[in-house]
C-alpha positions in Angstrom: -48.4 -34.5 46.6 -46.7 -34.7 43.2 -45.5 -31.4 41.8 -46.2 -32.5 38.3 -49.9 -31.7 38.7 -50.9 -28.1 38.2 -51.6 -25.9 41.1 -55.4 -26.0 40.7 -55.5 -29.8 40.7 -53.3 -29.9 43.9 -55.7 -27.5 45.7 -58.7 -29.5 44.6 -57.2 -32.7 45.8 -56.8 -31.1 49.2 -60.5 -30.2 49.3 -61.6 -33.7 48.5 -61.8 -36.0 51.5 -60.4 -39.6 51.1 -62.8 -42.2 49.7 -65.3 -39.4 48.6 -67.4 -39.9 45.5 -66.7 -37.3 42.8 -68.2 -36.4 39.6 -66.2 -34.2 37.3 -68.3 -32.2 34.7 -66.1 -31.4 31.7 -63.3 -33.7 33.0 -61.1 -33.3 29.8 -58.4 -36.0 29.4 -58.9 -37.0 33.0 -55.7 -35.8 34.7 -57.7 -34.4 37.8 -59.8 -37.7 38.1 -56.6 -39.7 38.0 -55.0 -37.7 40.7 -58.0 -37.9 43.0 -58.4 -41.6 42.3 -54.7 -42.3 43.2 -54.2 -39.8 46.0 -57.5 -39.5 47.7 -58.7 -43.1 46.8 -61.8 -41.3 45.6 -64.6 -43.0 43.6 -64.5 -40.9 40.5 -66.6 -40.5 37.4 -66.5 -38.0 34.6 -68.7 -36.4 32.0 -66.9 -35.0 28.8 -68.2 -33.9 25.4 -64.9 -34.2 23.5 -64.6 -37.6 22.0 -60.8 -37.7 21.9 -60.7 -36.7 25.7 -63.2 -39.5 26.5 -60.9 -42.0 24.8 -57.9 -40.6 26.7 -59.8 -41.1 30.0 -60.9 -44.7 29.1 -57.2 -45.5 28.2 -56.4 -44.5 31.7 -59.0 -46.7 33.1 -61.4 -44.0 34.2 -65.1 -44.1 34.2 -66.1 -41.3 31.9 -69.4 -40.9 30.1 -69.7 -39.0 26.8 -72.2 -36.2 27.3 -73.1 -32.6 27.3 -73.5 -31.1 30.8 -75.9 -28.5 29.5 -78.4 -31.4 29.0 -78.6 -31.7 32.7 -77.9 -34.2 35.5 -81.4 -35.8 35.5 -80.0 -39.2 35.7 -78.5 -38.6 39.1 -80.3 -38.6 42.5 -80.1 -35.9 44.9 -76.9 -36.0 46.9 -75.6 -39.0 45.0 -72.0 -37.6 45.1 -70.0 -36.1 47.8 -68.4 -33.6 45.4 -69.1 -32.2 41.8 -66.3 -30.5 40.1 -66.5 -27.9 37.3 -62.8 -26.9 36.9 -62.5 -24.7 33.8 -65.8 -25.7 32.5 -68.4 -23.5 34.1 -67.6 -20.6 31.7 -68.2 -23.0 28.8 -71.8 -24.1 29.5 -74.8 -22.4 28.0 -77.1 -22.3 31.1 -74.8 -21.5 34.0 -77.7 -21.2 36.4 -79.3 -24.6 35.6 -76.0 -26.4 35.8 -75.0 -24.9 39.1 -78.4 -25.5 40.7 -78.5 -29.1 39.5 -74.8 -29.6 40.7 -75.8 -28.3 44.1 -78.7 -30.7 44.1 -76.8 -33.7 43.0 -73.7 -33.2 45.3 -73.2 -32.2 48.8 -70.4 -29.8 47.7 -69.4 -28.2 44.4 -65.8 -27.2 43.5 -65.5 -24.6 40.8 -62.5 -23.1 39.0 -62.7 -20.5 36.3 -60.4 -18.0 34.5 -60.8 -14.4 36.0 -61.6 -12.1 33.1 -60.8 -9.0 35.4 -57.1 -10.2 35.6 -55.0 -6.9 35.1 -53.3 -8.1 32.0 -56.7 -8.9 30.4 -57.9 -5.4 31.5 -54.8 -3.8 29.9 -55.2 -5.6 26.6 -58.8 -4.3 26.4 -58.0 -0.9 27.5 -54.6 -0.3 25.6 -55.1 -2.5 22.4 -58.9 -2.6 22.2 -58.8 -6.3 21.6 -60.2 -9.3 23.3 -57.6 -10.5 25.8 -55.3 -13.6 25.4 -53.7 -14.5 28.7 -52.3 -17.9 30.3 -55.9 -18.4 31.8 -57.7 -17.2 28.7 -55.4 -18.5 25.9 -57.9 -18.4 23.0 -58.7 -15.9 20.4 -62.1 -14.4 20.2 -63.0 -16.7 17.3 -62.0 -20.0 18.7 -62.7 -19.8 22.4 -64.9 -22.5 24.1 -65.8 -19.9 26.7 -69.3 -18.6 26.5 -69.3 -16.5 29.7 -66.6 -14.1 30.8 -66.8 -13.6 34.6 -64.6 -12.2 37.2 -64.0 -13.4 40.9 -66.2 -10.6 42.1 -68.9 -11.5 39.7 -69.0 -15.1 41.1 -68.9 -14.0 44.7 -71.9 -11.7 44.0 -73.7 -14.4 42.2 -73.3 -16.8 45.2 -74.6 -14.0 47.5 -77.7 -13.3 45.4 -78.6 -17.0 45.1 -77.9 -17.9 48.8 -75.0 -20.2 47.8 -72.6 -20.7 50.6 -68.9 -20.1 49.8 -67.0 -22.5 52.1 -63.6 -21.7 50.7 -62.0 -19.5 48.1 -58.5 -19.8 46.4 -57.0 -17.2 44.1 -54.2 -18.5 41.9 -51.5 -17.0 39.7 -49.5 -18.9 37.2 -47.6 -20.9 39.9 -48.8 -19.8 43.4 -51.7 -18.7 45.5 -52.5 -15.0 45.8 -54.0 -13.1 48.7 -53.8 -9.4 47.7 -56.4 -7.9 45.4 -57.4 -11.2 43.9 -60.0 -9.7 41.4 -57.0 -7.8 39.9 -54.0 -10.1 40.2 -55.4 -13.6 40.2 -55.5 -15.5 36.8 -57.9 -18.1 38.2 -60.6 -18.3 41.1 -61.3 -21.6 42.7 -64.3 -22.0 45.1 -65.7 -24.7 47.3 -69.6 -24.0 47.5 -72.6 -25.7 49.1 -76.3 -25.0 49.8 
C-alpha cells in the first residue's frame, strides 16, 4: 500500500474487498476513490456537492455525480452497493439519522470516519481558552466550519447501540498512527465499519 495516502484512506482500503462496488458520499476530489479503484479494483462512484471537487474527480476519470447527500439516496435500490463510505462527511450533513438509515439500506456495509470532538486538545482549548477548538482533525474556525454536528467516538458508539446498528470494526487514529488507549480522549479521528 502506498504511503503517500493518508492513514484513514489506507485503513478504508483494507476494509473494502477486491472488486467491491463502492459509493463514496462526500467524496471530495476523489483521492480515496482513486485508491480503491487502483488498489482494490473496486467499482467506484461518488457523490459530491462542491463543483470544483467534482471537476477534479472527472479529470481523474472517476464517476462522480454532483449532488447533496441530504437529499437522499432514493435513486438507488436496496443493497445496490457493497460499501457506502462517509469519510469526514457525516458530521456535515443536516439529517444524520436519515443519511445513516438510507446508507445502511442501500449498502451491505457502511464505513464512517469523523473527527473526534472529545480529543484532549479540543477539550483543553474549550476549558482553558473558552473558545471553539481548532485541531488537525477540526481545522476550521467556528464561522467557516462545514461541520454541523460535533460528536465524539463515545457518542457514535452509543448511537449505534441505541439504533441497533452493528459495529463490525473500529479504528482510532492519531495524526500518523492507530491508537488503542483511551481513544475518546486521545484519538483525533474515529473510523467505523457498520452494518444492520
